[in-house]
Backbone as a ProteinNet text record, in pm:
[ID]
protein_1_A
[PRIMARY]
MKRDKRQFKLPGLKPGIWAGVLLILASTAAKADLEWITGGVPKNPVGNAPTVKDAPTGLSSNAAPNQDVIVSHMITTTRILNEYPVDSVNYFYLDKNNQVSYFAYFLIKPSSRIHTATVECFSPSNLRIAKFDQEFQVGFTDRLLTLQNETYQWFLVTTTFGMDHLHSEYGQTGLPRDIGLYTIHLTVDGQLVGITFFYVKNQEPKTPTAVSTIPPVEKPAPFPLATPLSNMAIPKGIQ
[TERTIARY]
-2652.6	-2744.8	-2710.8	-2811.3	-2789.7	-2780.4	-2677.7	-2659.9	-2750.1	-2801.4	-2887.5	-2800.6	-2796.9	-2710.1	-2756.7	-2881.3	-2932.1	-2857.9	-2802.3	-2733.2	-2600.2	-2551.4	-2425.6	-2444.5	-2568.7	-2594.8	-2584	-2484.9	-2463.2	-2583.2	-2659.5	-2774.8	-2875.1	-2871.7	-2967.6	-2929.3	-2806.8	-2765.3	-2840.2	-2850	-2914.4	-2826.5	-2886.1	-2806.9	-2690.7	-2709.5	-2601.2	-2485.5	-2516.1	-2410.9	-2338.4	-2414	-2353.2	-2257.2	-2294.6	-2207	-2081.2	-2095	-1977.6	-1880.5	-1933.4	-1847.5	-1769.8	-1837.9	-1770.3	-1662.8	-1691	-1594	-1469.5	-1487.1	-1371.8	-1288	-1353.7	-1280.5	-1204.2	-1269.1	-1204.6	-1085.3	-1099.9	-988.1	-871.9	-900.4	-793.5	-714.8	-785.3	-717.6	-637	-692.8	-621.6	-494.4	-503.1	-385.2	-278.2	-317.5	-221.1	-153.6	-231	-172.5	-74.1	-107.5	-18.5	114	107.7	230.3	310.3	241.9	309.3	388.8	325.4	390.3	511.4	501.1	611.8	718.1	702.9	807	791.4	685.3	665.3	590.1	577.9	505.3	363.8	260.8	123	103.5	51.7	32.1	-88.8	-186.7	-309.2	-338.4	-268.6	-294.5	-439.2	-495.9	-634.5	-643.9	-736.6	-757.5	-638.2	-607.3	-495.8	-372.5	-365.2	-250.8	-124.5	-13.7	111.6	165.6	235.5	297.3	422.4	427.7	540.4	592.7	720.5	782	795.5	795.5	816.4	713.7	692.1	598.5	662.4	581	637.7	729.4	838.8	936.6	912.4	823.2	804.2	686.4	637.7	522	560.1	468.7	492.6	474.8	510.7	503.8	360.7	261.9	123.2	49.9	124	59.1	-5.8	50.4	-4.5	-14.6	-110.1	-120.7	-176.9	-163.2	-221.3	-167	-47.8	11.1	69.7	89.7	139.4	287.5	321.6	459.5	483.7	589.1	622.1	750.6	741.7	860.5	920.7	1045.4	1106.9	1203.8	1268.9	1358.3	1340.2	1333.4	1321.3	1366.6	1484.5	1539.4	1610.5	1640.8	1730.9	1860.8	1970.4	2102.4	2193.2	2303.5	2396.5	2481	2498.1	2582.2	2556.1	2571.2	2560.3	2697	2744.2	2875.3	2859.7	2907.8	2894.6	2749.2	2659.3	2516	2456	2507.8	2451.2	2463.9	2361.4	2367.3	2466	2540.2	2637.1	2569.9	2449.2	2374.2	2226.6	2145.9	2003	1961.9	1939.4	1905.1	1793.5	1716	1616.7	1619.9	1733.5	1757.9	1885.4	1875.5	1991.5	2004.4	2130.7	2156.6	2235.3	2193.9	2257.2	2402.9	2438.6	2576.3	2663.7	2607.6	2684.7	2678.2	2556.9	2539.4	2541.9	2587.2	2588.3	2506.7	2439.6	2357.3	2260.9	2157.7	2060.3	2053	2078.7	2070.9	1947.7	1895.7	1772.8	1800.9	1749.4	1778.5	1648.3	1608.9	1483.3	1495.5	1448.6	1431.2	1281.8	1242.8	1104.6	1101.4	995.3	980	855.5	864.5	751.9	755.3	638	631.1	702.5	770.2	851.5	772.1	830.7	776.6	891.3	864.9	970.5	934.4	836.1	797.9	894.2	889.9	974.5	907.5	980.6	930.4	996.4	918.6	969.5	946.8	1054.8	1046.6	1073.7	991.4	1004.2	1018.7	1122.6	1146.5	1126.4	1038.2	1010.1	1031.4	1097.9	1123.2	1049.5	977	896	941	945.8	988.2	874.9	901.2	794.5	677.7	700.2	590.7	528.8	557.8	503.7	553.6	671.1	732.9	825.1	806.8	890.3	1029.2	1130.4	1267.4	1349.5	1292.6	1365.5	1266.7	1295.6	1220.5	1316.8	1326.2	1421.3	1347.7	1364.2	1303.8	1412.9	1384.1	1476.7	1398.7	1444	1377.9	1454.1	1378	1434.6	1375.7	1459	1414.3	1482.1	1403.9	1458.8	1374.8	1426.6	1353.2	1306.1	1245.9	1191.4	1299.5	1419	1523.8	1620.1	1590	1678.1	1631.7	1727.6	1701.6	1601.5	1610	1514.3	1552	1449.5	1468.3	1350	1377	1271.1	1260.8	1142.2	1114.6	990.7	1006.4	895.4	819.1	893.6	838.4	770.5	789.8	736.9	854.9	847.3	956.3	922.4	1017.4	1000.9	1122.4	1107.9	1221.6	1248.5	1375.3	1408.4	1466.2	1440.2	1487.6	1537.8	1646.9	1708.8	1709.7	1666.1	1667.8	1744.8	1841.5	1915.8	1924.3	1915.5	1930.2	2005.6	2057.8	2124.8	2084.6	2043.4	2006.5	2108	2175.8	2273.3	2207.4	2266.9	2215.7	2288.8	2407.6	2482.2	2508.6	2468.9	2480.1	2381.7	2343.8	2243.2	2306.3	2233.7	2267.2	2169.6	2207	2116.9	2094.9	2189.6	2171.8	2055.1	2010.5	1894.4	1773.2	1776.1	1660.9	1637.9	1742.7	1727.1	1721.5	1620.2	1601.3	1603.3	1606.5	1609.2	1689.3	1735.4	1816.1	1729.5	1745.2	1667.6	1729.1	1713.8	1771.8	1666	1539.9	1433.6	1416.9	1402.1	1382.4	1244	1238.8	1109.6	1114	994.5	977	966.2	1051	1050.5	993.3	930	876.3	934.6	950.6	999	896.5	847.2	747.4	815.8	782.8	830.4	710.8	716.7	610.1	668.3	600	643.7	533.9	566.4	470.5	342.7	358	243.7	166.9	213.3	143.7	229	172.6	243.9	257	380.8	402.1	469.4	521.2	585.9	615.2	609.4	643.4	734.1	844.3	928.4	954.6	1024.8	1041.8	1172.3	1213.9	1331.1	1314.6	1385	1380.2	1510.7	1497.6	1613.3	1606.9	1715.9	1723	1844.4	1842.2	1943.7	2081.9	2091.6	2220.7	2203.6	2307.5	2304.8	2314.2	2230.8	2238.3	2372.8	2422.7	2551.3	2537.2	2637.2	2637.6	2666.8	2578.3	2602.5	2726.9	2794.5	2914.8	2877.2	2950.5	2922.1	2945.1	2848.1	2857	2876.2	2978.8	3007.1	2906.6	2853.1	2759.4	2826.4	2959.3	3032	3099.5	3071.2	3135	3285.8	3357	3504.2	3551.2	3658.7	3715.3	3799.1	3767.4	3840.4	3975.3	4076.7	4210.5	4226.5	4289.5	4306.5	4399.6	4366.1	4448.1	4586.5	4690.9	4825.8	4838.9	4916	4937.1	5016.8	4983.1	5063.1	5202.2	5296.4	5432.6	5439.6	5494.1	5505.8	5628.3	5617.1	5728.8	5833.5	5955.7	6058.5	6087.1	6098.3	6126.2	6258.6	6334.2	6461.1	6496.4	6541	6583.8	6732.2	6798.1	6941.3	6970	7075.3	7112.9	7180.4	7158.5	7216.6	7365.2	7448.2	7593.9	7632.3	7735.8	7778.5	7843.4	7891.6	7957.2	7858.9	7735.2	7633.7	7574.1	7592.9	7538.3	7410.9
-2633.8	-2525	-2406.1	-2348.9	-2233.8	-2106.8	-2025.9	-1900.5	-1793.4	-1708.2	-1600.9	-1490.1	-1476.6	-1378.5	-1235.3	-1219.2	-1083.5	-1004.4	-1074.8	-1001.8	-943.4	-982.7	-929.3	-816	-780.3	-672	-538.8	-456.9	-327.7	-234.2	-234.2	-143.9	-172.9	-291.7	-323.5	-268.7	-211.2	-156.1	-26.9	0.4	125.4	242.9	359.6	475.3	507.5	495.1	525.6	429	297.7	197.9	217.4	245.4	268	387.5	495.3	611.7	577.2	493.4	452.8	372.2	282.7	203	293	391.3	483.1	563	606.9	685.1	603.5	474.7	388.5	368.2	342.8	321.6	447.5	564	688.9	719	700.3	729.5	635.2	509.9	414.1	455	497.3	540.9	667.1	761.7	885.7	860.2	769.6	737.2	673.3	585.5	521.6	623.5	723.3	826	911.7	943.6	1025.6	954.7	826.4	750.9	738.9	733.3	725.8	854	969.4	1097.6	1115.9	1075.1	1094.4	986.6	892.7	795	665.9	651.3	527.9	423.6	305.5	195.8	193.2	199.9	192.5	66.4	84	-29.6	-112.7	-47	-117.1	-89.5	-153.9	-130.4	-159.6	-75.8	-93.1	-203.4	-296.2	-404	-496.5	-545.5	-637.8	-569.1	-435.1	-362.5	-404.3	-422.2	-462.4	-352.5	-390.7	-294.5	-238.7	-105.5	-40.9	69.6	100.5	208	334.4	320.8	436.7	435.1	551	558.5	497.3	455.6	400.6	501.4	454.6	545	567.4	494.1	507	592.8	677.3	760.2	870	905.8	1015.1	1147.3	1256.1	1387.5	1432.7	1369.2	1408.9	1319.9	1239.1	1143.5	1211.3	1324	1389.7	1539.7	1581.3	1723.2	1803.1	1936.9	2029	2011.5	1958.9	1952.6	2088.7	2111.6	2241.1	2254.7	2361.4	2395.2	2535.8	2552.3	2681.8	2732	2847	2908.4	3001.1	2973.8	3052.3	3157.8	3133.7	3231.8	3223.7	3341.5	3342.8	3479.9	3485.8	3613.5	3597.3	3711.9	3716.1	3781.2	3739.9	3785.2	3790.7	3860.9	3869.7	3743.9	3669.2	3550	3462.4	3330.6	3236.1	3172.8	3179	3126.5	3028.1	2903.3	2799.4	2781.2	2779.5	2758.6	2867.5	2989.4	3100.7	3228	3314.2	3437	3536.2	3602.6	3701.4	3834.8	3856.9	3979.2	3952.7	4052.6	4042.8	4167.6	4152.4	4266.1	4223.5	4321.2	4292.1	4394.9	4466.5	4553.9	4507.2	4482.3	4438.4	4530.2	4562.1	4661.7	4599.4	4633.7	4577.5	4619.8	4736.5	4783	4739.2	4661.2	4622.3	4472.4	4412.9	4273.1	4179.7	4056.4	3956.4	3832.6	3831.3	3716.2	3753.8	3671.7	3682.7	3546.1	3539.1	3412.9	3411.8	3292.8	3274.1	3175.9	3206.1	3128	3111.4	2985.7	2962.5	2843	2860.7	2752.9	2727.8	2600.4	2571.9	2452.3	2446.2	2345.2	2262.2	2132.3	2039.8	1945.9	1901.6	1801.3	1673.7	1604.9	1488.8	1381.3	1332.8	1220.5	1163.6	1053.2	992.7	990.1	1069	1070.9	1159.4	1147.3	1228.7	1364.9	1470.7	1606.9	1667.1	1741.8	1807.7	1957.5	2034.4	2180.1	2231.7	2326.1	2384.3	2535.2	2589	2733.1	2781.3	2880.8	2936.3	3087.6	3139.2	3282.7	3337.7	3449.5	3509.6	3653.3	3690.4	3823.5	3924.3	4055.4	4155.7	4132.3	4066.9	4036	3899.3	3841.8	3713.5	3595.9	3609.9	3501	3423.8	3291.8	3212.2	3197.2	3239.3	3232.5	3124.7	3059.2	2952.2	2865.9	2735.7	2640.8	2534	2523.3	2430.6	2340.9	2209.1	2110.9	2044.9	2028.7	1959.8	1862.4	1737.2	1634.8	1611.5	1584.5	1553.6	1421.4	1324.2	1195.7	1174	1183.5	1175.7	1080.1	1044.5	961.8	1044.2	977.1	1047.7	1119.3	1066.2	1121.3	1212.9	1251	1336.8	1481.7	1574.6	1718.8	1767.7	1722.8	1760.3	1894.3	1975.2	2105	2128.7	2155.7	2177.5	2325.8	2381.1	2521.9	2532.4	2590.3	2607.5	2476.8	2371.4	2238.6	2172.1	2225.3	2163.1	2116	1991.7	1934.6	1939	1986.9	1997.1	1935.2	1912.5	1881.9	2004.2	2045.8	2165.2	2126.5	2212.1	2189.6	2322.2	2315.8	2434.4	2423.7	2531.1	2538.7	2663.9	2647.9	2762.7	2751.2	2863.4	2869	2996.9	3000.5	3119.7	3139.3	3262.4	3297.5	3399.1	3366.4	3457.3	3571.8	3690.9	3805.9	3826.2	3764.8	3775.4	3639.5	3529.9	3395.8	3304.1	3194.6	3103.9	3004.2	2974.2	2864.6	2750.5	2665.7	2558.1	2456.6	2445.3	2350.3	2387.7	2513.3	2557.8	2579.8	2522.3	2530.7	2668	2749.7	2884.4	2882.4	2947.3	2952	3094.7	3194.1	3333.2	3417.7	3533.4	3623.5	3734.8	3765.9	3875.1	4011.2	4052.9	4178.7	4282.2	4247.6	4345.8	4428.8	4558.5	4646.8	4620.4	4606.5	4588.7	4493.7	4446.4	4364.4	4216.7	4133.8	3988.8	3921.3	3807	3730.9	3589.5	3533.8	3397	3321.5	3211.2	3127.9	3004	2971.4	2848.3	2756.3	2638	2537.9	2412.6	2358.6	2237.4	2132.7	2019.7	1909.6	1957.8	2042.8	2090.8	2203.6	2255.4	2361.1	2487.5	2598.7	2726.2	2774.3	2791.5	2825.9	2961.4	3021.6	3151.1	3219.8	3354.3	3437.2	3549.9	3570.3	3686.1	3756.5	3869.1	3948.1	4024.3	4070.9	4157.7	4248	4360	4456.8	4450.6	4471.9	4491.2	4633.8	4707.4	4845.2	4861.6	4971.5	4990.8	5015.5	5108.1	5138	5183.3	5156.5	5193.1	5344.6	5404.5	5550.1	5591.9	5701.7	5751.7	5816.7	5796.2	5857.8	6005.9	6092.4	6236.8	6280.2	6379.9	6433.8	6511.1	6487.9	6555.2	6704.8	6784.3	6930	6980.3	7059	7110.9	7218.4	7210.5	7312.8	7410.9	7396.5	7486.4	7593.6	7718.6	7824.4	7823.2	7856.3	7857.3	7962.7	7932.1	8025.3	8129.4	8253.7	8362.4	8381.3	8390.4	8415	8562.8	8591.3	8733.5	8805.1	8929.9	9009.8	9035.2	9036.4	9059.8	9203.2	9217.5	9350.2	9436.8	9568.3	9655.7	9680.3	9700	9724.9	9859.1	9857.6	9982.5	10060.9	10193.4	10279.1	10276.5	10240.5	10232.1	10370.7	10375.8	10499.7	10488.2	10593	10591.1	10732.8	10744.7	10875.6	10899.1	10798.2	10811.8	10836.2	10914.7	10943.2	10822	10805.7	10692.2	10717.3	10624	10646.7	10665.2	10751.8	10779.9	10659.5	10565.9	10448.1	10350.4	10372.1	10280.5	10346	10294.2	10347	10277
3136.3	3168.9	3079.1	3017.1	2930.9	3015.5	2980.1	3053.1	2993.9	3080.4	3034.4	2978.3	2845.4	2781.6	2802.4	2848.7	2861.6	2968.9	3068.4	3173.8	3128.5	3010.9	2960.9	2860.3	2830.5	2735.8	2808.7	2766.6	2831.4	2822.5	2709.5	2705	2814.5	2872.7	2976.4	3111.6	3124.2	3251.9	3281	3409.7	3448.2	3409.2	3390.1	3346.5	3438.8	3571	3664.2	3650.4	3633.8	3618.3	3486.5	3379.6	3246.7	3249.4	3318.9	3330.5	3407.9	3509.5	3586.2	3503.2	3418.3	3330.9	3235.6	3175.7	3084	3155.9	3279.9	3355.4	3384.5	3420.2	3448.6	3324	3209.7	3085	3044.3	3059.6	3019.7	3107.9	3239.9	3329.8	3305.7	3271.3	3242.8	3119.5	3015	2892.3	2916	2993.1	3019.7	3099.2	3196.7	3276	3190.1	3099.5	3010.2	2921.2	2869.1	2783.8	2861.7	2987.1	3067.8	3091.4	3122.9	3144.4	3015.8	2902.6	2772.9	2748.7	2774.4	2750	2839.5	2965	3057.6	3047.6	2955.8	2931.3	3007.5	3086.3	3161.7	3082.1	3138.4	3074.7	3129.1	3045.1	3095.8	3180	3303.3	3393	3353.3	3295.5	3256.1	3109.9	3019.1	2876.5	2841.8	2757	2717	2613.3	2632.4	2536.8	2532.9	2414.3	2396	2338.9	2351.5	2295.6	2368	2297.5	2361.6	2450	2553.7	2643.1	2576.6	2561.2	2495.1	2584.2	2568.3	2644.5	2562.9	2433.2	2348.1	2236.6	2176	2064.7	1941.2	1844.9	1721.1	1654.4	1596	1535.2	1386.6	1327.2	1183.3	1144.6	1235.8	1205	1108.4	1022.3	929.1	1001.6	934.3	997.8	1022.2	962.2	980.3	1079.8	1155.1	1244.2	1363.7	1411.8	1529.2	1503.8	1419.7	1386.9	1503.8	1494.8	1590.6	1731.5	1746.7	1879.1	1912.9	2041.6	2085.9	2053.1	1982.4	1949.8	2001.9	2080.5	2138.1	2073.9	2007.3	1947.9	2052.6	2091.9	2199.3	2146.7	2033.8	1972.8	1821.5	1757.5	1611.7	1562.8	1500.3	1457.4	1324.1	1261.6	1146.7	1192.1	1130.9	1171	1049.6	1059.9	948.1	933.3	1044.6	1038.9	1160.2	1142.6	1252.7	1273.2	1396.5	1431.5	1546.9	1526.5	1628.8	1673.2	1574	1595.5	1683.5	1673.8	1749.7	1667.1	1668.7	1588.5	1646.5	1559.5	1606.9	1637.5	1584.2	1612.2	1581.8	1600.3	1570.3	1493	1362.5	1276.9	1181.3	1138.1	1034.9	921.5	909.3	795.3	726	596.4	519	397.2	360.5	257.5	142.4	21.7	-97.3	-110	-56.3	-67.7	49.8	141.6	259.3	288.1	290.3	331.6	211.8	233.8	126.8	160.7	279.6	315.5	427.9	442.5	551.4	617.6	747.2	819.9	909.9	931.2	1009.7	1122.4	1242.1	1362.2	1439.7	1469.5	1540.9	1634	1758.6	1855.1	1870.9	1880.2	1917.4	2011.1	2092.7	2196.5	2171.3	2200.5	2187	2306.6	2350.8	2456.9	2411.5	2503.2	2464.6	2391.2	2283.6	2207.6	2126.1	2058	1976.9	1829.7	1790.9	1650.9	1572	1442.1	1355.2	1336.2	1368.3	1348.7	1225.6	1149.4	1030.1	1041.3	1030.9	1032.1	891.6	847.4	713.8	725.5	661.6	659	515.6	497.8	365.8	369.6	267.6	257.5	136.2	155.6	49.4	23.8	-103.4	-144.5	-123.5	-142.7	-130.1	-224.4	-337.5	-430	-402.5	-283.8	-238.1	-321.8	-380.3	-454	-358.8	-352	-263.6	-324.2	-250.2	-300.7	-230.1	-128.2	-59.2	18.7	21.5	104.3	153.8	286.8	348.3	447.7	433.4	523.4	607	735.7	825.1	913.3	918.1	998.9	1128.8	1234.8	1365.1	1412.9	1439.8	1492.4	1627.7	1734.3	1869.4	1953.1	2069.6	2164.9	2282.5	2380.4	2495.7	2576.4	2577.4	2664	2590.3	2466.6	2388	2392.2	2397.1	2385.9	2489.8	2613.3	2715.7	2778.7	2806.2	2868.7	2962.3	3089.6	3188.1	3219	3196.4	3221.8	3309	3429	3522.7	3541.8	3573.9	3604.5	3485.1	3365.8	3244.2	3160.9	3112.1	3033.5	2885.4	2805.5	2661.2	2593.1	2464.1	2378.8	2293	2287.2	2210.8	2074.4	1975.9	1839.2	1783.6	1708.4	1651.1	1499.4	1433.4	1287.1	1246.8	1157	1104.3	952.4	886.2	740.5	704	582.2	530.6	384.7	351.8	214.9	163.5	54.9	-2.1	-76	-65.8	-138.9	-270.2	-282.9	-407.7	-472.7	-406.2	-464.1	-392.8	-457	-402.5	-306	-198.7	-108.2	-138.3	-232	-273.4	-162.2	-67.5	42.6	132.9	124.4	200.8	110.6	-5.1	-94.4	-152.6	-163.6	-216.3	-368.1	-423.8	-569	-623.4	-535.1	-578.9	-482.9	-531	-449.6	-390.7	-263	-202.3	-235.1	-359.4	-403.7	-439.6	-425.2	-446.6	-320	-337.1	-223.4	-162.9	-29.9	34.8	153.4	191.9	311	273.3	332.4	312.1	436.5	418.7	530.8	530.5	650.1	668	751.6	698.3	766.9	823.5	948.4	1011.3	1032.8	971.7	983.6	1046.9	1148	1216.8	1205.9	1144.8	1126.4	1059.2	958.5	882.4	947.3	1060.1	1133.1	1133.6	1084.1	1085.1	1229.2	1276	1417	1436.3	1330.3	1348.3	1217.3	1219.9	1104.1	1152.5	1085.1	1110	977.4	980.1	857.6	862.8	746.4	736.6	615	617.4	508.8	428.7	299.7	212.8	158.9	178.7	130.9	40.2	-34.2	-135.9	-76.4	15.3	74.3	218.7	294.4	435.3	449	532.5	548.5	607.3	555.5	600.7	737.7	819.1	951.6	936.9	988.2	972	1047.7	989.4	1052.9	1178.1	1282.3	1408.2	1394.7	1439	1434.9	1576.9	1597.3	1730.4	1767.2	1888.8	1937.4	2032.5	2054	2143.4	2057.8	2084.3	2002.4	2020.5	1915	1925.4	2024.8	2090.8	2188.8	2116.2	2140.3	2076.1	2144.5	2062.1	2115.6	2149.6	2260.9	2296.3	2197.9	2170.7	2078.7	2139.9	2056.8	2110.6	2162.5	2269.4	2325.5	2227.4	2212.2	2124.4	2182.8	2092.4	2136.8	2208.1	2325.5	2401.3	2354.5	2358.6	2319.9	2429.5	2395.2	2499.2	2558.4	2686.6	2756.6	2827.9	2829.8	2900.5	2943.5	3065.9	3116.5	3094.9	3038.3	3019.3	2872.3	2850.4	2712.9	2653.9	2524	2457.6	2441	2485.2	2470.4	2325.9	2308.5	2171.8	2106.5	2187.8	2127.1	2065.5	2090.5	2037.2	1912.8	1805.6	1680.8	1644
[MASK]
+++++++++++++++++++++++++++++++++++++++++++++++++++++++++++++++++++++++++++++++++++++++++++++++++++++++++++++++++++++++++++++++++++++++++++++++++++++++++++++++++++++++++++++++++++++++++++++++++++++++++++++++++++++++++++++++++++++++++++++++

C-alpha cells in the first residue's frame, strides 16, 4: 500500500500547528544551550549532534565574537608585586619614574574556548609603542567567581612598559618619553572592552616649603639693673 506523502509536508499544516512546532524546536534548542553554558549535558540534543559535556577546545579567538566581557579593575601603577599593584597612579615623571605598569581584571561567562587579550599602548601622537597578546585556555570549572548569584570566569592581564629601556617581552617598541597623554586599549577576543590613560610629565612638582602662620613670640625685655641702696656705711676694710 502506498503511503500518502502529503500528510508529511510541513507547509500543509495549519498555521497554529506550524507555530507550535517552531515553538517546541526553539525551546528545545534554548534548553540545550542553557545546559551547555552551565556545564551540564544536554538531555535532548538537537538532531544527530553528539552528546558533549564541554565546548570544543580548538576554537579560534573569533569563534564567538560580541560576547559580554566585564572589566572589573583596570589601572596603571608604578610597579606590580606578587600579581598586585603597589599603588594606583596615572602621572609619571621623567625625572622620577622608570616604568609604567598596567593591571586589568575582566570577567566572562564560563566557557572552554581560548580567549585572547590584547594590550596596546599609544603615545600622545597616536603612535603605538607596545602591543602584548596573552592567551587563556580554560575549562568550565577553572577560574570561577560568583558575584550576586552570577558565575563568571576571571582573567588577569599585567604588562610593564619601561621609560628608560624596552620590555620586549611585552611587545614594547618605543619609550614613553614624550610629554603628554598616553592611552592603553584592552581588547578581548577582537572586541575593545576598555581604555585607560596616563600622563607623562617632565619633572615632579616640588613640595612647597611650609610657611608658618603663627607670629613669633616676642621675648620680654631684660629688667634694667637697679641702683644698689644701702643705709650702712661701707667698711673701711673693703676697698
